[in-house]
N, C-alpha and C positions, 0 to 999 in steps of 0.2 A: 808831749802831744801829746800824750795821758791826764799828764794836772791838768793842762791848757783844757780837755775837755771837759772833765768835772767842775773844772769851775764857770764855762761855760753855763754845763747844762745844773750848776748851784743857778744861774745868770738865767734859764730858760733860753738860751738863745739870742737873745736880747741884748741893745747895745746901743746905748745915747748918741745921739752925730755927734756933739762933740767930748763922747771920748775918743775917737780918733782925730791925732794932728796931722797936721798940711804937709810931716815931711815921714809918712806912711806907717808909722808907728800904731797902734793904738793901745787901751788901759781898759782896766774894769776891778772893782775889788769887790770883796765878800766878804759878808760881818764875825763869818765864826767859823774854825777852822772844819767843826767835826762836821758842815754840810757833806766840805768834803768826802765824805766815808773812813775819818781817822778818826782814831781810838782817842777820845778823849785822859785827859794824861791830869789827873786831879793836885797833882806837884809846878804841872803849870801852865792851867787854867784855859779858860777858850781865848783865842785872838783871834783877826783878824787880816784876810792876807791881800793881798796886792798884786795883779798879774802886768807885767808891762811886755808889750810884744812887739820885735822892731821887724818888719817884713825889707829886701833888701830882694835889690837883682843879682846874681851869680855876677862875680867881676865886681863890685865894689870897695873890696877892700883894698882895693889902688889906693882912693881915699887914706887910709890909714898903713900904706909897709909905710918901711924904712929905710931904702932906698929906692928910687922912681916913682917918687908919690905925685898926683895926680890931681884935675880936678873930677870931679863926676861930669859928664855932662846932663844936663836940664831933660833932654827924652829919655835916661837909662835912669831917674831918679824914679821912689817912687810916691805918685802923691795918695791924696785925702782919698780919691773918687777910686784908683786903684783898689787900698785899704779895705773901704767897706767892700767894692765888688772879691774884693776876696774871701772876706769872712761868709757874705751872702754865698760863694758857690762852694766855699770849701765845708763849712754849717752851716746851710742851708739859715742862716741866721735871719732878724732882724735889724736893720737900724728906725732905731725911735729919734722922734724930733722930742722937741721938752716937756712941747704941749702935749702930746700925745703920751710920753712916758709920767704923764702926771695925772690923766685920766683914771688910768687903771691902777 
């Protein structure tokens, strides 16, 4: 969670609406890893990082169990709106539309 918070701080807690998927996941990227506060090693150079966060309700692993595999009901799945609401409540983040992001 600490790495996620550092990554969101670099993005100023702003994500685009298109960064959230229909399955309740969201993703974003940063251009330089040194923005996270990691020391720069000249032998490695500077590289970017991608973050991919998967949100699931408790019990969702039944779809991946080896025995007694079962489907997860529609009501138990995390939706795009649920993921955006979680991001807004947990990190007080802002979800922008594409037109708002271009203006800034």
